[in-house]
A tleap script that builds the chain and sets N, CA, C and O, in Angstrom:
source leaprc.protein.ff14SB
mol = sequence {
  NMET VAL ASP VAL ASP ASP LEU ILE ARG ARG
  ALA TRP PRO LEU PHE ARG GLU ALA VAL ARG
  MET GLY ARG THR ILE THR TYR THR GLU LEU
  ALA GLY ARG VAL GLY PRO PRO LEU ASN ARG
  ARG GLN VAL HIE ARG GLN PHE LEU ILE PRO
  LEU GLY GLU ARG CYS ARG ASN ALA GLY LEU
  PRO ASP LEU CYS ALA LEU VAL VAL ARG LYS
  ASP THR GLY LYS PRO GLY GLY GLY TRP HIE
  GLY PRO CYS PRO SER ASP ASN PRO ASP ARG
  ALA TRP ALA ASP ALA LEU ALA GLU CYS LEU
  ALA TYR PRO TRP PRO SER ARG PRO ASP ALA
  ARG LEU LEU ALA PRO CSER
}
set mol.1.N position { 0.837 -1.184 0.000 }
set mol.1.CA position { 0.000 0.000 0.000 }
set mol.1.C position { 0.884 1.250 0.000 }
set mol.1.O position { 1.845 1.335 0.764 }
set mol.2.N position { 0.562 2.195 -0.840 }
set mol.2.CA position { 1.319 3.433 -0.961 }
set mol.2.C position { 0.812 4.427 0.087 }
set mol.2.O position { -0.395 4.597 0.257 }
set mol.3.N position { 1.736 5.075 0.778 }
set mol.3.CA position { 1.402 6.093 1.770 }
set mol.3.C position { 1.356 7.450 1.050 }
set mol.3.O position { 2.391 8.078 0.827 }
set mol.4.N position { 0.161 7.883 0.695 }
set mol.4.CA position { 0.002 9.115 -0.075 }
set mol.4.C position { 0.504 10.320 0.717 }
set mol.4.O position { 1.083 11.237 0.134 }
set mol.5.N position { 0.295 10.336 2.029 }
set mol.5.CA position { 0.802 11.446 2.847 }
set mol.5.C position { 2.322 11.569 2.704 }
set mol.5.O position { 2.852 12.669 2.547 }
set mol.6.N position { 3.013 10.435 2.759 }
set mol.6.CA position { 4.467 10.439 2.622 }
set mol.6.C position { 4.872 10.939 1.235 }
set mol.6.O position { 5.825 11.707 1.102 }
set mol.7.N position { 4.152 10.506 0.215 }
set mol.7.CA position { 4.461 10.952 -1.148 }
set mol.7.C position { 4.247 12.461 -1.288 }
set mol.7.O position { 5.039 13.141 -1.941 }
set mol.8.N position { 3.185 12.983 -0.682 }
set mol.8.CA position { 2.935 14.424 -0.731 }
set mol.8.C position { 4.089 15.172 -0.073 }
set mol.8.O position { 4.585 16.164 -0.608 }
set mol.9.N position { 4.508 14.691 1.086 }
set mol.9.CA position { 5.616 15.356 1.791 }
set mol.9.C position { 6.907 15.328 0.966 }
set mol.9.O position { 7.641 16.315 0.922 }
set mol.10.N position { 7.178 14.198 0.315 }
set mol.10.CA position { 8.402 14.092 -0.485 }
set mol.10.C position { 8.334 14.932 -1.753 }
set mol.10.O position { 9.355 15.446 -2.209 }
set mol.11.N position { 7.155 15.074 -2.320 }
set mol.11.CA position { 6.994 15.833 -3.565 }
set mol.11.C position { 6.784 17.327 -3.324 }
set mol.11.O position { 6.953 18.128 -4.243 }
set mol.12.N position { 6.423 17.707 -2.113 }
set mol.12.CA position { 6.063 19.099 -1.852 }
set mol.12.C position { 7.125 20.112 -2.280 }
set mol.12.O position { 6.784 21.103 -2.925 }
set mol.13.N position { 8.405 19.896 -1.942 }
set mol.13.CA position { 9.405 20.887 -2.374 }
set mol.13.C position { 9.447 21.066 -3.895 }
set mol.13.O position { 9.680 22.173 -4.381 }
set mol.14.N position { 9.226 20.001 -4.637 }
set mol.14.CA position { 9.223 20.093 -6.096 }
set mol.14.C position { 8.003 20.883 -6.585 }
set mol.14.O position { 8.124 21.722 -7.477 }
set mol.15.N position { 6.842 20.617 -6.007 }
set mol.15.CA position { 5.647 21.379 -6.367 }
set mol.15.C position { 5.861 22.869 -6.078 }
set mol.15.O position { 5.550 23.718 -6.915 }
set mol.16.N position { 6.385 23.178 -4.907 }
set mol.16.CA position { 6.620 24.579 -4.529 }
set mol.16.C position { 7.622 25.253 -5.471 }
set mol.16.O position { 7.427 26.397 -5.883 }
set mol.17.N position { 8.685 24.537 -5.800 }
set mol.17.CA position { 9.689 25.087 -6.723 }
set mol.17.C position { 9.064 25.368 -8.089 }
set mol.17.O position { 9.315 26.413 -8.688 }
set mol.18.N position { 8.253 24.434 -8.575 }
set mol.18.CA position { 7.608 24.617 -9.880 }
set mol.18.C position { 6.695 25.843 -9.854 }
set mol.18.O position { 6.696 26.641 -10.791 }
set mol.19.N position { 5.924 25.988 -8.790 }
set mol.19.CA position { 5.029 27.148 -8.679 }
set mol.19.C position { 5.854 28.432 -8.626 }
set mol.19.O position { 5.543 29.399 -9.321 }
set mol.20.N position { 6.893 28.443 -7.811 }
set mol.20.CA position { 7.740 29.629 -7.676 }
set mol.20.C position { 8.352 30.023 -9.020 }
set mol.20.O position { 8.473 31.208 -9.329 }
set mol.21.N position { 8.739 29.019 -9.819 }
set mol.21.CA position { 9.386 29.280 -11.105 }
set mol.21.C position { 8.377 29.394 -12.257 }
set mol.21.O position { 8.754 29.711 -13.385 }
set mol.22.N position { 7.102 29.135 -11.969 }
set mol.22.CA position { 6.079 29.223 -13.007 }
set mol.22.C position { 6.244 28.177 -14.088 }
set mol.22.O position { 6.060 28.459 -15.272 }
set mol.23.N position { 6.591 26.964 -13.678 }
set mol.23.CA position { 6.850 25.910 -14.667 }
set mol.23.C position { 6.077 24.643 -14.313 }
set mol.23.O position { 5.477 24.531 -13.244 }
set mol.24.N position { 6.111 23.702 -15.238 }
set mol.24.CA position { 5.488 22.409 -15.005 }
set mol.24.C position { 6.554 21.390 -14.601 }
set mol.24.O position { 7.751 21.681 -14.601 }
set mol.25.N position { 6.089 20.196 -14.259 }
set mol.25.CA position { 6.943 19.090 -13.812 }
set mol.25.C position { 6.624 17.888 -14.701 }
set mol.25.O position { 5.454 17.639 -14.993 }
set mol.26.N position { 7.622 17.150 -15.131 }
set mol.26.CA position { 7.334 15.942 -15.910 }
set mol.26.C position { 7.047 14.772 -14.967 }
set mol.26.O position { 7.440 14.778 -13.801 }
set mol.27.N position { 6.355 13.778 -15.502 }
set mol.27.CA position { 6.084 12.568 -14.718 }
set mol.27.C position { 7.394 11.950 -14.245 }
set mol.27.O position { 7.485 11.487 -13.108 }
set mol.28.N position { 8.404 11.939 -15.103 }
set mol.28.CA position { 9.706 11.358 -14.757 }
set mol.28.C position { 10.349 12.140 -13.619 }
set mol.28.O position { 10.892 11.547 -12.687 }
set mol.29.N position { 10.291 13.459 -13.692 }
set mol.29.CA position { 10.869 14.302 -12.649 }
set mol.29.C position { 10.161 14.060 -11.315 }
set mol.29.O position { 10.810 13.959 -10.274 }
set mol.30.N position { 8.835 13.968 -11.351 }
set mol.30.CA position { 8.074 13.724 -10.126 }
set mol.30.C position { 8.381 12.342 -9.564 }
set mol.30.O position { 8.557 12.193 -8.355 }
set mol.31.N position { 8.447 11.339 -10.419 }
set mol.31.CA position { 8.773 9.984 -9.952 }
set mol.31.C position { 10.150 9.950 -9.316 }
set mol.31.O position { 10.355 9.275 -8.307 }
set mol.32.N position { 11.103 10.679 -9.902 }
set mol.32.CA position { 12.440 10.749 -9.328 }
set mol.32.C position { 12.438 11.402 -7.957 }
set mol.32.O position { 13.229 11.030 -7.090 }
set mol.33.N position { 11.554 12.376 -7.752 }
set mol.33.CA position { 11.482 13.063 -6.463 }
set mol.33.C position { 10.825 12.182 -5.401 }
set mol.33.O position { 11.331 12.071 -4.285 }
set mol.34.N position { 9.704 11.559 -5.745 }
set mol.34.CA position { 9.025 10.746 -4.736 }
set mol.34.C position { 9.740 9.425 -4.529 }
set mol.34.O position { 9.687 8.849 -3.443 }
set mol.35.N position { 10.405 8.945 -5.564 }
set mol.35.CA position { 11.218 7.733 -5.443 }
set mol.35.C position { 10.417 6.461 -5.254 }
set mol.35.O position { 9.189 6.452 -5.346 }
set mol.36.N position { 11.150 5.379 -4.986 }
set mol.36.CA position { 10.487 4.094 -4.791 }
set mol.36.C position { 9.456 4.185 -3.669 }
set mol.36.O position { 9.675 4.877 -2.675 }
set mol.37.N position { 8.371 3.510 -3.824 }
set mol.37.CA position { 8.117 2.413 -4.747 }
set mol.37.C position { 7.562 2.848 -6.094 }
set mol.37.O position { 7.264 1.998 -6.933 }
set mol.38.N position { 7.415 4.160 -6.326 }
set mol.38.CA position { 6.815 4.614 -7.580 }
set mol.38.C position { 7.835 4.816 -8.682 }
set mol.38.O position { 8.988 5.169 -8.434 }
set mol.39.N position { 7.385 4.585 -9.904 }
set mol.39.CA position { 8.155 4.968 -11.078 }
set mol.39.C position { 7.231 5.840 -11.929 }
set mol.39.O position { 6.067 6.030 -11.577 }
set mol.40.N position { 7.728 6.362 -13.025 }
set mol.40.CA position { 6.926 7.317 -13.799 }
set mol.40.C position { 5.619 6.726 -14.310 }
set mol.40.O position { 4.650 7.459 -14.509 }
set mol.41.N position { 5.573 5.417 -14.526 }
set mol.41.CA position { 4.346 4.784 -15.010 }
set mol.41.C position { 3.295 4.640 -13.909 }
set mol.41.O position { 2.101 4.556 -14.196 }
set mol.42.N position { 3.733 4.611 -12.660 }
set mol.42.CA position { 2.812 4.439 -11.540 }
set mol.42.C position { 2.398 5.753 -10.899 }
set mol.42.O position { 1.435 5.790 -10.134 }
set mol.43.N position { 3.106 6.823 -11.197 }
set mol.43.CA position { 2.860 8.099 -10.547 }
set mol.43.C position { 1.409 8.541 -10.696 }
set mol.43.O position { 0.797 8.985 -9.725 }
set mol.44.N position { 0.859 8.428 -11.881 }
set mol.44.CA position { -0.506 8.900 -12.095 }
set mol.44.C position { -1.511 8.120 -11.248 }
set mol.44.O position { -2.280 8.707 -10.486 }
set mol.45.N position { -1.497 6.832 -11.383 }
set mol.45.CA position { -2.504 5.997 -10.725 }
set mol.45.C position { -2.350 5.989 -9.211 }
set mol.45.O position { -3.341 6.098 -8.490 }
set mol.46.N position { -1.129 5.864 -8.723 }
set mol.46.CA position { -0.931 5.679 -7.293 }
set mol.46.C position { -0.700 6.972 -6.515 }
set mol.46.O position { -0.793 6.974 -5.288 }
set mol.47.N position { -0.404 8.063 -7.202 }
set mol.47.CA position { -0.160 9.313 -6.486 }
set mol.47.C position { -1.046 10.459 -6.967 }
set mol.47.O position { -1.711 11.105 -6.156 }
set mol.48.N position { -1.063 10.718 -8.269 }
set mol.48.CA position { -1.772 11.894 -8.758 }
set mol.48.C position { -3.294 11.772 -8.634 }
set mol.48.O position { -3.965 12.758 -8.331 }
set mol.49.N position { -3.837 10.595 -8.861 }
set mol.49.CA position { -5.288 10.441 -8.703 }
set mol.49.C position { -5.708 10.733 -7.261 }
set mol.49.O position { -6.632 11.519 -7.051 }
set mol.50.N position { -5.050 10.115 -6.244 }
set mol.50.CA position { -5.431 10.456 -4.871 }
set mol.50.C position { -5.139 11.916 -4.510 }
set mol.50.O position { -5.910 12.534 -3.776 }
set mol.51.N position { -4.037 12.471 -5.016 }
set mol.51.CA position { -3.709 13.864 -4.733 }
set mol.51.C position { -4.770 14.796 -5.321 }
set mol.51.O position { -5.218 15.725 -4.648 }
set mol.52.N position { -5.168 14.558 -6.555 }
set mol.52.CA position { -6.197 15.386 -7.183 }
set mol.52.C position { -7.510 15.334 -6.416 }
set mol.52.O position { -8.185 16.350 -6.256 }
set mol.53.N position { -7.864 14.155 -5.948 }
set mol.53.CA position { -9.089 14.000 -5.162 }
set mol.53.C position { -8.991 14.795 -3.859 }
set mol.53.O position { -9.952 15.445 -3.449 }
set mol.54.N position { -7.838 14.739 -3.221 }
set mol.54.CA position { -7.641 15.497 -1.981 }
set mol.54.C position { -7.694 16.998 -2.242 }
set mol.54.O position { -8.254 17.747 -1.441 }
set mol.55.N position { -7.118 17.442 -3.351 }
set mol.55.CA position { -7.180 18.868 -3.699 }
set mol.55.C position { -8.635 19.298 -3.875 }
set mol.55.O position { -9.044 20.326 -3.336 }
set mol.56.N position { -9.417 18.524 -4.620 }
set mol.56.CA position { -10.830 18.860 -4.845 }
set mol.56.C position { -11.595 18.887 -3.524 }
set mol.56.O position { -12.354 19.821 -3.266 }
set mol.57.N position { -11.398 17.867 -2.686 }
set mol.57.CA position { -12.117 17.790 -1.414 }
set mol.57.C position { -11.767 18.948 -0.486 }
set mol.57.O position { -12.597 19.379 0.315 }
set mol.58.N position { -10.534 19.454 -0.593 }
set mol.58.CA position { -10.087 20.559 0.257 }
set mol.58.C position { -10.412 21.925 -0.347 }
set mol.58.O position { -10.191 22.950 0.296 }
set mol.59.N position { -10.930 21.951 -1.564 }
set mol.59.CA position { -11.225 23.215 -2.226 }
set mol.59.C position { -9.975 23.954 -2.679 }
set mol.59.O position { -9.970 25.182 -2.773 }
set mol.60.N position { -8.915 23.201 -2.961 }
set mol.60.CA position { -7.636 23.775 -3.393 }
set mol.60.C position { -7.456 23.594 -4.896 }
set mol.60.O position { -8.088 22.722 -5.492 }
set mol.61.N position { -6.600 24.405 -5.513 }
set mol.61.CA position { -6.277 24.176 -6.928 }
set mol.61.C position { -5.689 22.772 -7.108 }
set mol.61.O position { -5.099 22.210 -6.184 }
set mol.62.N position { -5.856 22.233 -8.282 }
set mol.62.CA position { -5.395 20.878 -8.580 }
set mol.62.C position { -3.896 20.862 -8.875 }
set mol.62.O position { -3.467 21.228 -9.969 }
set mol.63.N position { -3.107 20.437 -7.893 }
set mol.63.CA position { -1.652 20.347 -8.074 }
set mol.63.C position { -1.277 19.435 -9.241 }
set mol.63.O position { -0.211 19.595 -9.836 }
set mol.64.N position { -2.128 18.501 -9.564 }
set mol.64.CA position { -1.837 17.572 -10.657 }
set mol.64.C position { -1.721 18.289 -11.999 }
set mol.64.O position { -1.119 17.759 -12.933 }
set mol.65.N position { -2.290 19.481 -12.102 }
set mol.65.CA position { -2.189 20.250 -13.352 }
set mol.65.C position { -0.742 20.630 -13.652 }
set mol.65.O position { -0.408 20.950 -14.793 }
set mol.66.N position { 0.115 20.597 -12.639 }
set mol.66.CA position { 1.528 20.920 -12.836 }
set mol.66.C position { 2.292 19.803 -13.555 }
set mol.66.O position { 3.366 20.042 -14.105 }
set mol.67.N position { 1.740 18.590 -13.552 }
set mol.67.CA position { 2.483 17.421 -14.027 }
set mol.67.C position { 2.127 17.116 -15.477 }
set mol.67.O position { 0.960 16.932 -15.823 }
set mol.68.N position { 3.160 17.068 -16.315 }
set mol.68.CA position { 2.964 16.922 -17.759 }
set mol.68.C position { 3.861 15.830 -18.347 }
set mol.68.O position { 4.825 15.378 -17.729 }
set mol.69.N position { 3.506 15.438 -19.542 }
set mol.69.CA position { 4.339 14.498 -20.300 }
set mol.69.C position { 5.539 15.251 -20.864 }
set mol.69.O position { 5.425 16.401 -21.286 }
set mol.70.N position { 6.676 14.589 -20.863 }
set mol.70.CA position { 7.898 15.209 -21.393 }
set mol.70.C position { 7.781 15.474 -22.896 }
set mol.70.O position { 8.288 16.483 -23.385 }
set mol.71.N position { 7.118 14.579 -23.628 }
set mol.71.CA position { 7.073 14.705 -25.084 }
set mol.71.C position { 6.082 15.754 -25.589 }
set mol.71.O position { 6.273 16.308 -26.672 }
set mol.72.N position { 5.023 16.035 -24.819 }
set mol.72.CA position { 4.017 16.988 -25.293 }
set mol.72.C position { 3.952 18.274 -24.472 }
set mol.72.O position { 3.444 19.291 -24.945 }
set mol.73.N position { 4.466 18.228 -23.242 }
set mol.73.CA position { 4.354 19.385 -22.369 }
set mol.73.C position { 2.943 19.596 -21.843 }
set mol.73.O position { 2.627 20.654 -21.298 }
set mol.74.N position { 2.102 18.591 -22.006 }
set mol.74.CA position { 0.709 18.638 -21.536 }
set mol.74.C position { 0.463 17.426 -20.639 }
set mol.74.O position { 1.217 16.454 -20.683 }
set mol.75.N position { -0.587 17.485 -19.832 }
set mol.75.CA position { -0.867 16.337 -18.965 }
set mol.75.C position { -1.288 15.131 -19.793 }
set mol.75.O position { -1.753 15.263 -20.925 }
set mol.76.N position { -1.114 13.953 -19.202 }
set mol.76.CA position { -1.581 12.736 -19.849 }
set mol.76.C position { -3.101 12.730 -19.909 }
set mol.76.O position { -3.757 13.507 -19.215 }
set mol.77.N position { -3.650 11.870 -20.723 }
set mol.77.CA position { -5.101 11.791 -20.894 }
set mol.77.C position { -5.853 11.549 -19.604 }
set mol.77.O position { -7.001 11.974 -19.472 }
set mol.78.N position { -5.236 10.879 -18.654 }
set mol.78.CA position { -5.892 10.597 -17.380 }
set mol.78.C position { -6.200 11.838 -16.569 }
set mol.78.O position { -7.087 11.809 -15.716 }
set mol.79.N position { -5.486 12.931 -16.814 }
set mol.79.CA position { -5.743 14.148 -16.044 }
set mol.79.C position { -7.153 14.663 -16.295 }
set mol.79.O position { -7.789 15.209 -15.394 }
set mol.80.N position { -7.633 14.491 -17.503 }
set mol.80.CA position { -8.946 15.006 -17.875 }
set mol.80.C position { -10.075 14.139 -17.355 }
set mol.80.O position { -11.232 14.555 -17.407 }
set mol.81.N position { -9.779 12.957 -16.859 }
set mol.81.CA position { -10.795 12.084 -16.291 }
set mol.81.C position { -11.700 11.476 -17.342 }
set mol.81.O position { -11.486 11.647 -18.542 }
set mol.82.N position { -12.716 10.763 -16.876 }
set mol.82.CA position { -13.602 10.055 -17.804 }
set mol.82.C position { -14.524 10.987 -18.589 }
set mol.82.O position { -15.053 10.589 -19.626 }
set mol.83.N position { -14.726 12.209 -18.120 }
set mol.83.CA position { -15.620 13.160 -18.798 }
set mol.83.C position { -14.878 14.467 -19.065 }
set mol.83.O position { -15.113 15.460 -18.375 }
set mol.84.N position { -13.988 14.481 -20.055 }
set mol.84.CA position { -13.245 15.715 -20.325 }
set mol.84.C position { -14.175 16.833 -20.780 }
set mol.84.O position { -15.271 16.585 -21.282 }
set mol.85.N position { -13.722 18.051 -20.596 }
set mol.85.CA position { -14.523 19.201 -21.019 }
set mol.85.C position { -14.537 19.282 -22.532 }
set mol.85.O position { -13.824 18.549 -23.218 }
set mol.86.N position { -15.364 20.190 -23.040 }
set mol.86.CA position { -15.418 20.409 -24.487 }
set mol.86.C position { -14.104 20.961 -25.023 }
set mol.86.O position { -13.778 20.784 -26.196 }
set mol.87.N position { -13.351 21.635 -24.149 }
set mol.87.CA position { -12.070 22.212 -24.541 }
set mol.87.C position { -11.025 21.797 -23.495 }
set mol.87.O position { -10.710 22.577 -22.596 }
set mol.88.N position { -10.484 20.570 -23.605 }
set mol.88.CA position { -9.567 20.077 -22.578 }
set mol.88.C position { -8.303 20.921 -22.432 }
set mol.88.O position { -7.783 21.049 -21.324 }
set mol.89.N position { -7.799 21.496 -23.515 }
set mol.89.CA position { -6.611 22.349 -23.408 }
set mol.89.C position { -6.908 23.592 -22.575 }
set mol.89.O position { -6.081 24.006 -21.763 }
set mol.90.N position { -8.076 24.187 -22.770 }
set mol.90.CA position { -8.472 25.364 -21.999 }
set mol.90.C position { -8.678 24.983 -20.537 }
set mol.90.O position { -8.256 25.718 -19.645 }
set mol.91.N position { -9.324 23.838 -20.276 }
set mol.91.CA position { -9.557 23.390 -18.896 }
set mol.91.C position { -8.219 23.195 -18.176 }
set mol.91.O position { -8.066 23.588 -17.020 }
set mol.92.N position { -7.254 22.587 -18.872 }
set mol.92.CA position { -5.943 22.390 -18.259 }
set mol.92.C position { -5.232 23.723 -18.040 }
set mol.92.O position { -4.657 23.950 -16.975 }
set mol.93.N position { -5.265 24.609 -19.040 }
set mol.93.CA position { -4.602 25.914 -18.908 }
set mol.93.C position { -5.191 26.702 -17.739 }
set mol.93.O position { -4.455 27.357 -17.000 }
set mol.94.N position { -6.501 26.643 -17.568 }
set mol.94.CA position { -7.143 27.341 -16.444 }
set mol.94.C position { -6.717 26.731 -15.114 }
set mol.94.O position { -6.412 27.458 -14.168 }
set mol.95.N position { -6.693 25.389 -15.034 }
set mol.95.CA position { -6.285 24.712 -13.799 }
set mol.95.C position { -4.820 25.004 -13.478 }
set mol.95.O position { -4.466 25.205 -12.316 }
set mol.96.N position { -3.981 25.028 -14.494 }
set mol.96.CA position { -2.562 25.322 -14.301 }
set mol.96.C position { -2.380 26.754 -13.797 }
set mol.96.O position { -1.616 26.984 -12.859 }
set mol.97.N position { -3.066 27.711 -14.404 }
set mol.97.CA position { -2.958 29.108 -13.980 }
set mol.97.C position { -3.419 29.279 -12.535 }
set mol.97.O position { -2.797 30.009 -11.762 }
set mol.98.N position { -4.494 28.616 -12.177 }
set mol.98.CA position { -5.004 28.689 -10.799 }
set mol.98.C position { -3.980 28.107 -9.819 }
set mol.98.O position { -3.752 28.660 -8.743 }
set mol.99.N position { -3.379 27.001 -10.203 }
set mol.99.CA position { -2.376 26.347 -9.362 }
set mol.99.C position { -1.138 27.236 -9.195 }
set mol.99.O position { -0.611 27.366 -8.090 }
set mol.100.N position { -0.687 27.835 -10.270 }
set mol.100.CA position { 0.509 28.679 -10.229 }
set mol.100.C position { 0.272 29.984 -9.455 }
set mol.100.O position { 1.214 30.550 -8.901 }
set mol.101.N position { -0.957 30.457 -9.414 }
set mol.101.CA position { -1.277 31.712 -8.731 }
set mol.101.C position { -1.553 31.521 -7.239 }
set mol.101.O position { -1.540 32.490 -6.480 }
set mol.102.N position { -1.799 30.295 -6.819 }
set mol.102.CA position { -2.187 30.045 -5.425 }
set mol.102.C position { -0.985 30.194 -4.488 }
set mol.102.O position { 0.114 29.761 -4.832 }
set mol.103.N position { -1.173 30.797 -3.314 }
set mol.103.CA position { -0.071 30.958 -2.353 }
set mol.103.C position { 0.144 29.695 -1.513 }
set mol.103.O position { -0.265 29.637 -0.354 }
set mol.104.N position { 0.779 28.702 -2.097 }
set mol.104.CA position { 0.999 27.437 -1.401 }
set mol.104.C position { 1.914 27.643 -0.197 }
set mol.104.O position { 2.899 28.374 -0.296 }
set mol.105.N position { 1.605 27.011 0.942 }
set mol.105.CA position { 2.460 27.154 2.128 }
set mol.105.C position { 3.786 26.404 1.953 }
set mol.105.O position { 3.924 25.571 1.057 }
set mol.106.N position { 4.739 26.706 2.803 }
set mol.106.CA position { 6.054 26.077 2.696 }
set mol.106.C position { 6.022 24.589 3.044 }
set mol.106.O position { 6.855 23.818 2.568 }
set mol.107.N position { 5.084 24.199 3.852 }
set mol.107.CA position { 4.894 22.765 4.180 }
set mol.107.C position { 3.583 22.322 3.557 }
set mol.107.O position { 2.719 23.154 3.280 }
set mol.108.N position { 3.419 21.026 3.332 }
set mol.108.CA position { 2.164 20.558 2.715 }
set mol.108.C position { 0.940 21.071 3.474 }
set mol.108.O position { 0.883 21.009 4.702 }
set mol.109.N position { -0.016 21.567 2.735 }
set mol.109.CA position { -1.269 22.046 3.315 }
set mol.109.C position { -1.892 20.893 4.106 }
set mol.109.O position { -2.066 19.795 3.577 }
set mol.110.N position { -2.223 21.142 5.357 }
set mol.110.CA position { -2.756 20.098 6.236 }
set mol.110.C position { -4.039 19.480 5.675 }
set mol.110.O position { -4.352 18.330 5.980 }
set mol.111.N position { -4.779 20.227 4.865 }
set mol.111.CA position { -6.009 19.689 4.289 }
set mol.111.C position { -5.734 18.598 3.265 }
set mol.111.O position { -6.641 17.849 2.904 }
set mol.112.N position { -4.489 18.497 2.790 }
set mol.112.CA position { -4.141 17.448 1.833 }
set mol.112.C position { -3.689 16.155 2.512 }
set mol.112.O position { -3.564 15.116 1.863 }
set mol.113.N position { -3.450 16.224 3.794 }
set mol.113.CA position { -2.962 15.060 4.526 }
set mol.113.C position { -4.109 14.395 5.269 }
set mol.113.O position { -5.018 15.061 5.764 }
set mol.114.N position { -4.052 13.071 5.339 }
set mol.114.CA position { -5.113 12.323 6.029 }
set mol.114.C position { -5.101 12.684 7.508 }
set mol.114.O position { -4.037 12.869 8.098 }
set mol.115.N position { -6.294 12.784 8.109 }
set mol.115.CA position { -6.327 13.083 9.540 }
set mol.115.C position { -5.624 11.997 10.352 }
set mol.115.O position { -5.740 10.807 10.059 }
set mol.116.N position { -4.902 12.427 11.365 }
set mol.116.CA position { -4.162 11.465 12.195 }
set mol.116.C position { -5.090 10.739 13.132 }
set mol.116.O position { -4.646 9.891 13.906 }
savepdb mol mol.pdb
quit
């Protein structure tokens, strides 16, 4: 079982750096930061899906919008979910802008971590 709280804590500095620099993160870069047991192929299913759900439940911008494919510079198809919008590029651009503009705290937002 993957400890999503631990993954959030390990990835947080990378998310903050990306926001500060106004850039995106590749799946490979994120997998390298969170490290084993995840690799770039597992990052979406085992980390980004739960993280996105936690962001939505907390009313926060979707941090997953920061994570993109190296070859396209856009998120993988899974980011759009089973019911993509009529304009998925616009939906992603809006989510990315919201994420980059948000004043993320220096430590992971407590609303993203499971209650102890």
